[in-house]
BAGU-125404 format. One record per atom (N, C-alpha, C): residue in three letters; residue number from 1; atom name; x, y, z. Coordinates in steps of 0.2 Angstrom, whole numbers. Last residue first. Layout:
r r = ala k = NUM a = CA px = X py = Y pz = Z
...
This chain:
r r = unk k = 165 a = N px = 20 py = 112 pz = 278
r r = unk k = 165 a = CA px = 25 py = 110 pz = 285
r r = unk k = 165 a = C px = 26 py = 111 pz = 287
r r = unk k = 164 a = N px = 14 py = 121 pz = 269
r r = unk k = 164 a = CA px = 10 py = 115 pz = 272
r r = unk k = 164 a = C px = 17 py = 113 pz = 277
r r = unk k = 163 a = N px = 28 py = 129 pz = 266
r r = unk k = 163 a = CA px = 20 py = 134 pz = 268
r r = unk k = 163 a = C px = 17 py = 127 pz = 272
r r = unk k = 162 a = N px = 36 py = 119 pz = 262
r r = unk k = 162 a = CA px = 38 py = 123 pz = 265
r r = unk k = 162 a = C px = 32 py = 129 pz = 267
r r = unk k = 161 a = N px = 30 py = 118 pz = 248
r r = unk k = 161 a = CA px = 28 py = 111 pz = 256
r r = unk k = 161 a = C px = 32 py = 114 pz = 262
r r = unk k = 160 a = N px = 28 py = 127 pz = 241
r r = unk k = 160 a = CA px = 21 py = 126 pz = 245
r r = unk k = 160 a = C px = 26 py = 118 pz = 250
r r = unk k = 159 a = N px = 44 py = 128 pz = 241
r r = unk k = 159 a = CA px = 37 py = 135 pz = 243
r r = unk k = 159 a = C px = 32 py = 135 pz = 246
r r = unk k = 158 a = N px = 46 py = 114 pz = 230
r r = unk k = 158 a = CA px = 49 py = 118 pz = 239
r r = unk k = 158 a = C px = 45 py = 125 pz = 244
r r = unk k = 157 a = N px = 31 py = 109 pz = 225
r r = unk k = 157 a = CA px = 39 py = 114 pz = 225
r r = unk k = 157 a = C px = 39 py = 114 pz = 232
r r = unk k = 156 a = N px = 22 py = 93 pz = 221
r r = unk k = 156 a = CA px = 25 py = 99 pz = 226
r r = unk k = 156 a = C px = 31 py = 101 pz = 226
r r = unk k = 155 a = N px = 16 py = 85 pz = 215
r r = unk k = 155 a = CA px = 23 py = 91 pz = 210
r r = unk k = 155 a = C px = 23 py = 96 pz = 217
r r = unk k = 154 a = N px = 8 py = 78 pz = 219
r r = unk k = 154 a = CA px = 3 py = 82 pz = 217
r r = unk k = 154 a = C px = 11 py = 88 pz = 212
r r = unk k = 153 a = N px = 13 py = 64 pz = 221
r r = unk k = 153 a = CA px = 12 py = 62 pz = 217
r r = unk k = 153 a = C px = 6 py = 69 pz = 215
r r = unk k = 152 a = N px = 29 py = 69 pz = 227
r r = unk k = 152 a = CA px = 29 py = 67 pz = 221
r r = unk k = 152 a = C px = 20 py = 67 pz = 219
r r = unk k = 151 a = N px = 22 py = 77 pz = 239
r r = unk k = 151 a = CA px = 29 py = 79 pz = 236
r r = unk k = 151 a = C px = 28 py = 73 pz = 230
r r = unk k = 150 a = N px = 15 py = 66 pz = 242
r r = unk k = 150 a = CA px = 12 py = 72 pz = 241
r r = unk k = 150 a = C px = 18 py = 77 pz = 237
r r = unk k = 149 a = N px = 25 py = 57 pz = 249
r r = unk k = 149 a = CA px = 23 py = 56 pz = 244
r r = unk k = 149 a = C px = 16 py = 60 pz = 238
r r = unk k = 148 a = N px = 32 py = 67 pz = 260
r r = unk k = 148 a = CA px = 36 py = 65 pz = 249
r r = unk k = 148 a = C px = 32 py = 60 pz = 244
r r = unk k = 147 a = N px = 22 py = 66 pz = 265
r r = unk k = 147 a = CA px = 23 py = 71 pz = 263
r r = unk k = 147 a = C px = 26 py = 72 pz = 257
r r = unk k = 146 a = N px = 25 py = 52 pz = 272
r r = unk k = 146 a = CA px = 16 py = 58 pz = 270
r r = unk k = 146 a = C px = 16 py = 64 pz = 269
r r = unk k = 145 a = N px = 40 py = 53 pz = 276
r r = unk k = 145 a = CA px = 33 py = 46 pz = 269
r r = unk k = 145 a = C px = 27 py = 54 pz = 268
r r = unk k = 144 a = N px = 37 py = 63 pz = 287
r r = unk k = 144 a = CA px = 39 py = 65 pz = 283
r r = unk k = 144 a = C px = 35 py = 56 pz = 276
r r = unk k = 143 a = N px = 26 py = 58 pz = 297
r r = unk k = 143 a = CA px = 26 py = 60 pz = 291
r r = unk k = 143 a = C px = 29 py = 65 pz = 288
r r = unk k = 142 a = N px = 35 py = 44 pz = 301
r r = unk k = 142 a = CA px = 29 py = 44 pz = 294
r r = unk k = 142 a = C px = 25 py = 49 pz = 293
r r = unk k = 141 a = N px = 45 py = 51 pz = 307
r r = unk k = 141 a = CA px = 47 py = 47 pz = 301
r r = unk k = 141 a = C px = 42 py = 48 pz = 296
r r = unk k = 140 a = N px = 45 py = 69 pz = 317
r r = unk k = 140 a = CA px = 39 py = 58 pz = 315
r r = unk k = 140 a = C px = 42 py = 58 pz = 306
r r = unk k = 139 a = N px = 50 py = 80 pz = 316
r r = unk k = 139 a = CA px = 55 py = 74 pz = 318
r r = unk k = 139 a = C px = 52 py = 67 pz = 318
r r = unk k = 138 a = N px = 52 py = 93 pz = 302
r r = unk k = 138 a = CA px = 46 py = 86 pz = 303
r r = unk k = 138 a = C px = 51 py = 82 pz = 306
r r = unk k = 137 a = N px = 61 py = 100 pz = 299
r r = unk k = 137 a = CA px = 55 py = 103 pz = 298
r r = unk k = 137 a = C px = 52 py = 99 pz = 304
r r = unk k = 136 a = N px = 72 py = 96 pz = 291
r r = unk k = 136 a = CA px = 73 py = 100 pz = 296
r r = unk k = 136 a = C px = 69 py = 104 pz = 300
r r = unk k = 135 a = N px = 67 py = 86 pz = 283
r r = unk k = 135 a = CA px = 70 py = 83 pz = 291
r r = unk k = 135 a = C px = 71 py = 89 pz = 295
r r = unk k = 134 a = N px = 59 py = 92 pz = 275
r r = unk k = 134 a = CA px = 58 py = 88 pz = 278
r r = unk k = 134 a = C px = 60 py = 85 pz = 283
r r = unk k = 133 a = N px = 68 py = 99 pz = 272
r r = unk k = 133 a = CA px = 63 py = 104 pz = 271
r r = unk k = 133 a = C px = 62 py = 101 pz = 277
r r = unk k = 132 a = N px = 77 py = 91 pz = 263
r r = unk k = 132 a = CA px = 82 py = 96 pz = 268
r r = unk k = 132 a = C px = 75 py = 98 pz = 268
r r = unk k = 131 a = N px = 70 py = 86 pz = 252
r r = unk k = 131 a = CA px = 70 py = 83 pz = 259
r r = unk k = 131 a = C px = 75 py = 87 pz = 266
r r = unk k = 130 a = N px = 69 py = 96 pz = 244
r r = unk k = 130 a = CA px = 64 py = 94 pz = 247
r r = unk k = 130 a = C px = 63 py = 90 pz = 256
r r = unk k = 129 a = N px = 84 py = 97 pz = 239
r r = unk k = 129 a = CA px = 76 py = 101 pz = 244
r r = unk k = 129 a = C px = 74 py = 98 pz = 248
r r = unk k = 128 a = N px = 83 py = 81 pz = 233
r r = unk k = 128 a = CA px = 86 py = 82 pz = 240
r r = unk k = 128 a = C px = 86 py = 91 pz = 245
r r = unk k = 127 a = N px = 66 py = 76 pz = 227
r r = unk k = 127 a = CA px = 71 py = 78 pz = 228
r r = unk k = 127 a = C px = 77 py = 80 pz = 234
r r = unk k = 126 a = N px = 63 py = 59 pz = 231
r r = unk k = 126 a = CA px = 61 py = 66 pz = 230
r r = unk k = 126 a = C px = 69 py = 68 pz = 230
r r = unk k = 125 a = N px = 60 py = 46 pz = 233
r r = unk k = 125 a = CA px = 61 py = 49 pz = 227
r r = unk k = 125 a = C px = 59 py = 55 pz = 225
r r = unk k = 124 a = N px = 66 py = 44 pz = 244
r r = unk k = 124 a = CA px = 70 py = 40 pz = 239
r r = unk k = 124 a = C px = 70 py = 44 pz = 231
r r = unk k = 123 a = N px = 57 py = 47 pz = 250
r r = unk k = 123 a = CA px = 60 py = 49 pz = 253
r r = unk k = 123 a = C px = 66 py = 49 pz = 246
r r = unk k = 122 a = N px = 48 py = 35 pz = 247
r r = unk k = 122 a = CA px = 42 py = 40 pz = 245
r r = unk k = 122 a = C px = 50 py = 43 pz = 246
r r = unk k = 121 a = N px = 56 py = 23 pz = 250
r r = unk k = 121 a = CA px = 54 py = 25 pz = 243
r r = unk k = 121 a = C px = 52 py = 29 pz = 242
r r = unk k = 120 a = N px = 64 py = 26 pz = 267
r r = unk k = 120 a = CA px = 62 py = 21 pz = 265
r r = unk k = 120 a = C px = 59 py = 26 pz = 257
r r = unk k = 119 a = N px = 83 py = 22 pz = 271
r r = unk k = 119 a = CA px = 76 py = 29 pz = 268
r r = unk k = 119 a = C px = 68 py = 25 pz = 266
r r = unk k = 118 a = N px = 90 py = 11 pz = 272
r r = unk k = 118 a = CA px = 84 py = 9 pz = 276
r r = unk k = 118 a = C px = 80 py = 15 pz = 273
r r = unk k = 117 a = N px = 101 py = 2 pz = 263
r r = unk k = 117 a = CA px = 98 py = 12 pz = 265
r r = unk k = 117 a = C px = 92 py = 12 pz = 267
r r = unk k = 116 a = N px = 100 py = -8 pz = 258
r r = unk k = 116 a = CA px = 108 py = -3 pz = 261
r r = unk k = 116 a = C px = 108 py = 2 pz = 266
r r = unk k = 115 a = N px = 92 py = -21 pz = 270
r r = unk k = 115 a = CA px = 93 py = -15 pz = 266
r r = unk k = 115 a = C px = 103 py = -10 pz = 266
r r = unk k = 114 a = N px = 96 py = -38 pz = 269
r r = unk k = 114 a = CA px = 95 py = -31 pz = 271
r r = unk k = 114 a = C px = 96 py = -26 pz = 267
r r = unk k = 113 a = N px = 91 py = -51 pz = 262
r r = unk k = 113 a = CA px = 86 py = -46 pz = 264
r r = unk k = 113 a = C px = 88 py = -38 pz = 269
r r = unk k = 112 a = N px = 103 py = -50 pz = 262
r r = unk k = 112 a = CA px = 106 py = -52 pz = 256
r r = unk k = 112 a = C px = 94 py = -47 pz = 258
r r = unk k = 111 a = N px = 108 py = -62 pz = 276
r r = unk k = 111 a = CA px = 110 py = -53 pz = 274
r r = unk k = 111 a = C px = 106 py = -48 pz = 266
r r = unk k = 110 a = N px = 95 py = -71 pz = 280
r r = unk k = 110 a = CA px = 98 py = -71 pz = 277
r r = unk k = 110 a = C px = 101 py = -60 pz = 276
r r = unk k = 109 a = N px = 83 py = -68 pz = 290
r r = unk k = 109 a = CA px = 88 py = -77 pz = 289
r r = unk k = 109 a = C px = 92 py = -74 pz = 286
r r = unk k = 108 a = N px = 84 py = -53 pz = 300
r r = unk k = 108 a = CA px = 81 py = -56 pz = 293
r r = unk k = 108 a = C px = 83 py = -64 pz = 293
r r = unk k = 107 a = N px = 81 py = -41 pz = 306
r r = unk k = 107 a = CA px = 84 py = -45 pz = 310
r r = unk k = 107 a = C px = 81 py = -47 pz = 306
r r = unk k = 106 a = N px = 81 py = -24 pz = 299
r r = unk k = 106 a = CA px = 75 py = -28 pz = 303
r r = unk k = 106 a = C px = 79 py = -32 pz = 302
r r = unk k = 105 a = N px = 91 py = -12 pz = 306
r r = unk k = 105 a = CA px = 92 py = -13 pz = 300
r r = unk k = 105 a = C px = 86 py = -21 pz = 303
r r = unk k = 104 a = N px = 89 py = 3 pz = 314
r r = unk k = 104 a = CA px = 93 py = -3 pz = 314
r r = unk k = 104 a = C px = 88 py = -9 pz = 309
r r = unk k = 103 a = N px = 85 py = 20 pz = 310
r r = unk k = 103 a = CA px = 85 py = 16 pz = 311
r r = unk k = 103 a = C px = 88 py = 10 pz = 310
r r = unk k = 102 a = N px = 92 py = 32 pz = 301
r r = unk k = 102 a = CA px = 97 py = 28 pz = 301
r r = unk k = 102 a = C px = 94 py = 22 pz = 311
r r = unk k = 101 a = N px = 86 py = 47 pz = 300
r r = unk k = 101 a = CA px = 86 py = 37 pz = 295
r r = unk k = 101 a = C px = 88 py = 30 pz = 294
r r = unk k = 100 a = N px = 91 py = 52 pz = 304
r r = unk k = 100 a = CA px = 86 py = 55 pz = 305
r r = unk k = 100 a = C px = 82 py = 48 pz = 301
r r = unk k = 99 a = N px = 103 py = 52 pz = 301
r r = unk k = 99 a = CA px = 102 py = 53 pz = 309
r r = unk k = 99 a = C px = 98 py = 52 pz = 312
r r = unk k = 98 a = N px = 107 py = 56 pz = 289
r r = unk k = 98 a = CA px = 110 py = 49 pz = 288
r r = unk k = 98 a = C px = 102 py = 49 pz = 299
r r = unk k = 97 a = N px = 101 py = 71 pz = 289
r r = unk k = 97 a = CA px = 98 py = 63 pz = 286
r r = unk k = 97 a = C px = 101 py = 58 pz = 286
r r = unk k = 96 a = N px = 111 py = 75 pz = 297
r r = unk k = 96 a = CA px = 105 py = 75 pz = 298
r r = unk k = 96 a = C px = 99 py = 68 pz = 296
r r = unk k = 95 a = N px = 122 py = 72 pz = 288
r r = unk k = 95 a = CA px = 121 py = 69 pz = 291
r r = unk k = 95 a = C px = 115 py = 70 pz = 297
r r = unk k = 94 a = N px = 118 py = 81 pz = 276
r r = unk k = 94 a = CA px = 119 py = 71 pz = 276
r r = unk k = 94 a = C px = 119 py = 70 pz = 282
r r = unk k = 93 a = N px = 118 py = 94 pz = 281
r r = unk k = 93 a = CA px = 111 py = 91 pz = 282
r r = unk k = 93 a = C px = 112 py = 85 pz = 279
r r = unk k = 92 a = N px = 134 py = 97 pz = 284
r r = unk k = 92 a = CA px = 130 py = 93 pz = 290
r r = unk k = 92 a = C px = 121 py = 93 pz = 287
r r = unk k = 91 a = N px = 134 py = 94 pz = 270
r r = unk k = 91 a = CA px = 137 py = 87 pz = 274
r r = unk k = 91 a = C px = 134 py = 90 pz = 281
r r = unk k = 90 a = N px = 129 py = 110 pz = 268
r r = unk k = 90 a = CA px = 125 py = 101 pz = 263
r r = unk k = 90 a = C px = 127 py = 96 pz = 268
r r = unk k = 89 a = N px = 137 py = 116 pz = 273
r r = unk k = 89 a = CA px = 131 py = 116 pz = 274
r r = unk k = 89 a = C px = 128 py = 109 pz = 273
r r = unk k = 88 a = N px = 148 py = 115 pz = 267
r r = unk k = 88 a = CA px = 149 py = 111 pz = 276
r r = unk k = 88 a = C px = 142 py = 113 pz = 277
r r = unk k = 87 a = N px = 145 py = 108 pz = 252
r r = unk k = 87 a = CA px = 145 py = 109 pz = 255
r r = unk k = 87 a = C px = 147 py = 109 pz = 263
r r = unk k = 86 a = N px = 142 py = 100 pz = 241
r r = unk k = 86 a = CA px = 148 py = 95 pz = 247
r r = unk k = 86 a = C px = 150 py = 103 pz = 249
r r = unk k = 85 a = N px = 133 py = 105 pz = 232
r r = unk k = 85 a = CA px = 132 py = 99 pz = 236
r r = unk k = 85 a = C px = 136 py = 93 pz = 242
r r = unk k = 84 a = N px = 136 py = 104 pz = 214
r r = unk k = 84 a = CA px = 136 py = 105 pz = 217
r r = unk k = 84 a = C px = 135 py = 101 pz = 223
r r = unk k = 83 a = N px = 152 py = 106 pz = 203
r r = unk k = 83 a = CA px = 147 py = 101 pz = 206
r r = unk k = 83 a = C px = 147 py = 104 pz = 214
r r = unk k = 82 a = N px = 161 py = 115 pz = 199
r r = unk k = 82 a = CA px = 154 py = 115 pz = 196
r r = unk k = 82 a = C px = 150 py = 111 pz = 198
r r = unk k = 81 a = N px = 174 py = 101 pz = 206
r r = unk k = 81 a = CA px = 174 py = 107 pz = 203
r r = unk k = 81 a = C px = 168 py = 109 pz = 197
r r = unk k = 80 a = N px = 184 py = 88 pz = 217
r r = unk k = 80 a = CA px = 173 py = 90 pz = 211
r r = unk k = 80 a = C px = 171 py = 95 pz = 208
r r = unk k = 79 a = N px = 189 py = 94 pz = 224
r r = unk k = 79 a = CA px = 190 py = 86 pz = 219
r r = unk k = 79 a = C px = 187 py = 90 pz = 214
r r = unk k = 78 a = N px = 184 py = 108 pz = 230
r r = unk k = 78 a = CA px = 191 py = 106 pz = 224
r r = unk k = 78 a = C px = 190 py = 104 pz = 221
r r = unk k = 77 a = N px = 172 py = 99 pz = 238
r r = unk k = 77 a = CA px = 172 py = 107 pz = 233
r r = unk k = 77 a = C px = 179 py = 108 pz = 227
r r = unk k = 76 a = N px = 184 py = 90 pz = 246
r r = unk k = 76 a = CA px = 178 py = 86 pz = 239
r r = unk k = 76 a = C px = 175 py = 94 pz = 234
r r = unk k = 75 a = N px = 189 py = 100 pz = 254
r r = unk k = 75 a = CA px = 192 py = 95 pz = 250
r r = unk k = 75 a = C px = 188 py = 96 pz = 243
r r = unk k = 74 a = N px = 180 py = 110 pz = 257
r r = unk k = 74 a = CA px = 185 py = 113 pz = 254
r r = unk k = 74 a = C px = 187 py = 105 pz = 249
r r = unk k = 73 a = N px = 172 py = 98 pz = 264
r r = unk k = 73 a = CA px = 169 py = 99 pz = 263
r r = unk k = 73 a = C px = 172 py = 104 pz = 255
r r = unk k = 72 a = N px = 184 py = 97 pz = 275
r r = unk k = 72 a = CA px = 181 py = 88 pz = 271
r r = unk k = 72 a = C px = 177 py = 93 pz = 265
r r = unk k = 71 a = N px = 186 py = 105 pz = 281
r r = unk k = 71 a = CA px = 189 py = 106 pz = 281
r r = unk k = 71 a = C px = 192 py = 102 pz = 274
r r = unk k = 70 a = N px = 176 py = 105 pz = 290
r r = unk k = 70 a = CA px = 175 py = 109 pz = 285
r r = unk k = 70 a = C px = 184 py = 109 pz = 280
r r = unk k = 69 a = N px = 176 py = 95 pz = 297
r r = unk k = 69 a = CA px = 173 py = 92 pz = 292
r r = unk k = 69 a = C px = 171 py = 98 pz = 288
r r = unk k = 68 a = N px = 188 py = 97 pz = 302
r r = unk k = 68 a = CA px = 187 py = 92 pz = 300
r r = unk k = 68 a = C px = 182 py = 93 pz = 294
r r = unk k = 67 a = N px = 181 py = 107 pz = 311
r r = unk k = 67 a = CA px = 185 py = 110 pz = 308
r r = unk k = 67 a = C px = 186 py = 104 pz = 302
r r = unk k = 66 a = N px = 171 py = 103 pz = 321
r r = unk k = 66 a = CA px = 169 py = 105 pz = 314
r r = unk k = 66 a = C px = 175 py = 108 pz = 307
r r = unk k = 65 a = N px = 178 py = 83 pz = 324
r r = unk k = 65 a = CA px = 172 py = 93 pz = 322
r r = unk k = 65 a = C px = 172 py = 97 pz = 319
r r = unk k = 64 a = N px = 182 py = 69 pz = 327
r r = unk k = 64 a = CA px = 182 py = 72 pz = 321
r r = unk k = 64 a = C px = 177 py = 79 pz = 323
r r = unk k = 63 a = N px = 182 py = 55 pz = 335
r r = unk k = 63 a = CA px = 184 py = 60 pz = 337
r r = unk k = 63 a = C px = 183 py = 66 pz = 331
r r = unk k = 62 a = N px = 182 py = 42 pz = 333
r r = unk k = 62 a = CA px = 186 py = 45 pz = 327
r r = unk k = 62 a = C px = 185 py = 55 pz = 330
r r = unk k = 61 a = N px = 167 py = 39 pz = 333
r r = unk k = 61 a = CA px = 170 py = 34 pz = 333
r r = unk k = 61 a = C px = 182 py = 40 pz = 332
r r = unk k = 60 a = N px = 158 py = 50 pz = 330
r r = unk k = 60 a = CA px = 159 py = 44 pz = 334
r r = unk k = 60 a = C px = 165 py = 41 pz = 338
r r = unk k = 59 a = N px = 164 py = 54 pz = 316
r r = unk k = 59 a = CA px = 163 py = 60 pz = 321
r r = unk k = 59 a = C px = 163 py = 58 pz = 329
r r = unk k = 58 a = N px = 164 py = 43 pz = 311
r r = unk k = 58 a = CA px = 169 py = 45 pz = 312
r r = unk k = 58 a = C px = 169 py = 52 pz = 318
r r = unk k = 57 a = N px = 149 py = 41 pz = 309
r r = unk k = 57 a = CA px = 154 py = 36 pz = 315
r r = unk k = 57 a = C px = 162 py = 40 pz = 316
r r = unk k = 56 a = N px = 144 py = 51 pz = 302
r r = unk k = 56 a = CA px = 144 py = 52 pz = 311
r r = unk k = 56 a = C px = 148 py = 48 pz = 314
r r = unk k = 55 a = N px = 150 py = 49 pz = 293
r r = unk k = 55 a = CA px = 152 py = 57 pz = 296
r r = unk k = 55 a = C px = 152 py = 54 pz = 304
r r = unk k = 54 a = N px = 144 py = 39 pz = 287
r r = unk k = 54 a = CA px = 153 py = 43 pz = 288
r r = unk k = 54 a = C px = 153 py = 46 pz = 295
r r = unk k = 53 a = N px = 133 py = 45 pz = 285
r r = unk k = 53 a = CA px = 134 py = 41 pz = 291
r r = unk k = 53 a = C px = 139 py = 40 pz = 290
r r = unk k = 52 a = N px = 131 py = 55 pz = 277
r r = unk k = 52 a = CA px = 130 py = 58 pz = 283
r r = unk k = 52 a = C px = 133 py = 51 pz = 289
r r = unk k = 51 a = N px = 138 py = 47 pz = 268
r r = unk k = 51 a = CA px = 136 py = 51 pz = 267
r r = unk k = 51 a = C px = 138 py = 53 pz = 275
r r = unk k = 50 a = N px = 126 py = 39 pz = 265
r r = unk k = 50 a = CA px = 131 py = 37 pz = 267
r r = unk k = 50 a = C px = 136 py = 38 pz = 268
r r = unk k = 49 a = N px = 117 py = 49 pz = 260
r r = unk k = 49 a = CA px = 116 py = 44 pz = 267
r r = unk k = 49 a = C px = 121 py = 43 pz = 269
r r = unk k = 48 a = N px = 120 py = 54 pz = 248
r r = unk k = 48 a = CA px = 121 py = 60 pz = 254
r r = unk k = 48 a = C px = 120 py = 57 pz = 262
r r = unk k = 47 a = N px = 118 py = 41 pz = 238
r r = unk k = 47 a = CA px = 124 py = 43 pz = 240
r r = unk k = 47 a = C px = 126 py = 47 pz = 248
r r = unk k = 46 a = N px = 104 py = 41 pz = 239
r r = unk k = 46 a = CA px = 107 py = 37 pz = 243
r r = unk k = 46 a = C px = 115 py = 37 pz = 245
r r = unk k = 45 a = N px = 103 py = 52 pz = 234
r r = unk k = 45 a = CA px = 102 py = 51 pz = 239
r r = unk k = 45 a = C px = 104 py = 47 pz = 243
r r = unk k = 44 a = N px = 108 py = 48 pz = 223
r r = unk k = 44 a = CA px = 117 py = 55 pz = 223
r r = unk k = 44 a = C px = 108 py = 55 pz = 231
r r = unk k = 43 a = N px = 97 py = 40 pz = 217
r r = unk k = 43 a = CA px = 106 py = 38 pz = 216
r r = unk k = 43 a = C px = 112 py = 42 pz = 221
r r = unk k = 42 a = N px = 93 py = 47 pz = 214
r r = unk k = 42 a = CA px = 90 py = 43 pz = 217
r r = unk k = 42 a = C px = 94 py = 40 pz = 219
r r = unk k = 41 a = N px = 94 py = 56 pz = 206
r r = unk k = 41 a = CA px = 92 py = 55 pz = 212
r r = unk k = 41 a = C px = 91 py = 55 pz = 215
r r = unk k = 40 a = N px = 95 py = 45 pz = 195
r r = unk k = 40 a = CA px = 102 py = 49 pz = 197
r r = unk k = 40 a = C px = 103 py = 54 pz = 202
r r = unk k = 39 a = N px = 83 py = 41 pz = 189
r r = unk k = 39 a = CA px = 88 py = 36 pz = 194
r r = unk k = 39 a = C px = 93 py = 41 pz = 201
r r = unk k = 38 a = N px = 77 py = 51 pz = 188
r r = unk k = 38 a = CA px = 74 py = 51 pz = 192
r r = unk k = 38 a = C px = 81 py = 47 pz = 197
r r = unk k = 37 a = N px = 84 py = 51 pz = 175
r r = unk k = 37 a = CA px = 84 py = 59 pz = 180
r r = unk k = 37 a = C px = 80 py = 56 pz = 190
r r = unk k = 36 a = N px = 80 py = 43 pz = 166
r r = unk k = 36 a = CA px = 86 py = 46 pz = 170
r r = unk k = 36 a = C px = 88 py = 49 pz = 174
r r = unk k = 35 a = N px = 65 py = 44 pz = 166
r r = unk k = 35 a = CA px = 71 py = 41 pz = 172
r r = unk k = 35 a = C px = 74 py = 41 pz = 175
r r = unk k = 34 a = N px = 69 py = 55 pz = 160
r r = unk k = 34 a = CA px = 63 py = 57 pz = 163
r r = unk k = 34 a = C px = 66 py = 53 pz = 172
r r = unk k = 33 a = N px = 72 py = 51 pz = 148
r r = unk k = 33 a = CA px = 77 py = 57 pz = 153
r r = unk k = 33 a = C px = 74 py = 55 pz = 158
r r = unk k = 32 a = N px = 63 py = 41 pz = 144
r r = unk k = 32 a = CA px = 69 py = 39 pz = 144
r r = unk k = 32 a = C px = 74 py = 44 pz = 150
r r = unk k = 31 a = N px = 51 py = 54 pz = 143
r r = unk k = 31 a = CA px = 53 py = 47 pz = 146
r r = unk k = 31 a = C px = 57 py = 44 pz = 150
r r = unk k = 30 a = N px = 56 py = 57 pz = 131
r r = unk k = 30 a = CA px = 56 py = 64 pz = 136
r r = unk k = 30 a = C px = 56 py = 59 pz = 140
r r = unk k = 29 a = N px = 58 py = 47 pz = 122
r r = unk k = 29 a = CA px = 64 py = 51 pz = 125
r r = unk k = 29 a = C px = 59 py = 55 pz = 133
r r = unk k = 28 a = N px = 43 py = 45 pz = 121
r r = unk k = 28 a = CA px = 48 py = 39 pz = 123
r r = unk k = 28 a = C px = 53 py = 41 pz = 125
r r = unk k = 27 a = N px = 42 py = 56 pz = 115
r r = unk k = 27 a = CA px = 36 py = 55 pz = 120
r r = unk k = 27 a = C px = 38 py = 49 pz = 124
r r = unk k = 26 a = N px = 46 py = 55 pz = 102
r r = unk k = 26 a = CA px = 47 py = 61 pz = 109
r r = unk k = 26 a = C px = 44 py = 60 pz = 116
r r = unk k = 25 a = N px = 43 py = 44 pz = 96
r r = unk k = 25 a = CA px = 49 py = 43 pz = 100
r r = unk k = 25 a = C px = 50 py = 51 pz = 103
r r = unk k = 24 a = N px = 26 py = 50 pz = 92
r r = unk k = 24 a = CA px = 29 py = 39 pz = 98
r r = unk k = 24 a = C px = 35 py = 45 pz = 100
r r = unk k = 23 a = N px = 34 py = 62 pz = 84
r r = unk k = 23 a = CA px = 29 py = 63 pz = 91
r r = unk k = 23 a = C px = 29 py = 59 pz = 98
r r = unk k = 22 a = N px = 36 py = 51 pz = 74
r r = unk k = 22 a = CA px = 42 py = 56 pz = 77
r r = unk k = 22 a = C px = 36 py = 59 pz = 82
r r = unk k = 21 a = N px = 25 py = 46 pz = 69
r r = unk k = 21 a = CA px = 32 py = 40 pz = 71
r r = unk k = 21 a = C px = 37 py = 47 pz = 76
r r = unk k = 20 a = N px = 15 py = 57 pz = 66
r r = unk k = 20 a = CA px = 16 py = 51 pz = 73
r r = unk k = 20 a = C px = 17 py = 48 pz = 73
r r = unk k = 19 a = N px = 23 py = 62 pz = 54
r r = unk k = 19 a = CA px = 19 py = 68 pz = 62
r r = unk k = 19 a = C px = 17 py = 62 pz = 65
r r = unk k = 18 a = N px = 23 py = 52 pz = 45
r r = unk k = 18 a = CA px = 28 py = 52 pz = 50
r r = unk k = 18 a = C px = 26 py = 57 pz = 55
r r = unk k = 17 a = N px = 14 py = 44 pz = 40
r r = unk k = 17 a = CA px = 14 py = 43 pz = 47
r r = unk k = 17 a = C px = 21 py = 45 pz = 51
r r = unk k = 16 a = N px = 17 py = 50 pz = 26
r r = unk k = 16 a = CA px = 11 py = 52 pz = 30
r r = unk k = 16 a = C px = 9 py = 52 pz = 37
r r = unk k = 15 a = N px = 33 py = 54 pz = 22
r r = unk k = 15 a = CA px = 26 py = 51 pz = 25
r r = unk k = 15 a = C px = 23 py = 51 pz = 27
r r = unk k = 14 a = N px = 41 py = 68 pz = 16
r r = unk k = 14 a = CA px = 41 py = 63 pz = 22
r r = unk k = 14 a = C px = 30 py = 57 pz = 19
r r = unk k = 13 a = N px = 49 py = 72 pz = 2
r r = unk k = 13 a = CA px = 44 py = 72 pz = 6
r r = unk k = 13 a = C px = 43 py = 67 pz = 10
r r = unk k = 12 a = N px = 56 py = 89 pz = 2
r r = unk k = 12 a = CA px = 58 py = 83 pz = 4
r r = unk k = 12 a = C px = 51 py = 83 pz = 2
r r = unk k = 11 a = N px = 55 py = 102 pz = 3
r r = unk k = 11 a = CA px = 58 py = 102 pz = -5
r r = unk k = 11 a = C px = 57 py = 92 pz = -2
r r = unk k = 10 a = N px = 60 py = 112 pz = 14
r r = unk k = 10 a = CA px = 68 py = 110 pz = 10
r r = unk k = 10 a = C px = 66 py = 104 pz = 6
r r = unk k = 9 a = N px = 46 py = 111 pz = 22
r r = unk k = 9 a = CA px = 49 py = 118 pz = 16
r r = unk k = 9 a = C px = 54 py = 116 pz = 11
r r = unk k = 8 a = N px = 42 py = 95 pz = 12
r r = unk k = 8 a = CA px = 44 py = 100 pz = 18
r r = unk k = 8 a = C px = 45 py = 105 pz = 17
r r = unk k = 7 a = N px = 26 py = 88 pz = 7
r r = unk k = 7 a = CA px = 33 py = 89 pz = 6
r r = unk k = 7 a = C px = 37 py = 93 pz = 11
r r = unk k = 6 a = N px = 20 py = 73 pz = 10
r r = unk k = 6 a = CA px = 18 py = 79 pz = 12
r r = unk k = 6 a = C px = 27 py = 84 pz = 13
r r = unk k = 5 a = N px = 11 py = 58 pz = 2
r r = unk k = 5 a = CA px = 18 py = 57 pz = 8
r r = unk k = 5 a = C px = 17 py = 71 pz = 7
r r = unk k = 4 a = N px = 3 py = 43 pz = 6
r r = unk k = 4 a = CA px = 3 py = 48 pz = 5
r r = unk k = 4 a = C px = 10 py = 53 pz = 7
r r = unk k = 3 a = N px = 9 py = 24 pz = 5
r r = unk k = 3 a = CA px = 7 py = 27 pz = 11
r r = unk k = 3 a = C px = 9 py = 37 pz = 3
r r = unk k = 2 a = N px = 6 py = 10 pz = -5
r r = unk k = 2 a = CA px = 5 py = 16 pz = -6
r r = unk k = 2 a = C px = 5 py = 22 pz = 0
r r = unk k = 1 a = N px = 4 py = -5 pz = -4
r r = unk k = 1 a = CA px = -3 py = 3 pz = 3
r r = unk k = 1 a = C px = 4 py = 5 pz = 2
């Protein structure tokens, strides 16, 4: 069966089903880009939790003080120029994030059943800035989880979230 063609401004003939095909490809590309961004965000949240854990352990067992944290922030910023997230303030936020989600892991028959990071799924799926507000303003983990679900579901901005919290 012969398809109708459409002449482009440059004079080329396009098949009649081209607009539908390109629309489908654009949707797939945007969907993949969104999934990639969410995956990157999730990995960063887990990394920040792990950094927070390491800082707590160093401060408790190694006697690290504020000056060591300041030096660490400077060294990380120097090593990763143009990459945000490693300021002294943010390192302390990572520490607070870990403290908010440092519940002991459940005892399970096999180590495979244990999670590396006990942060609830809804928290792992929202941006770091939102998590900072939740950790700083809410002590109740269930309340933080409820807000995280709504941030994701309703697309709440940090400004709106700050009003709700």
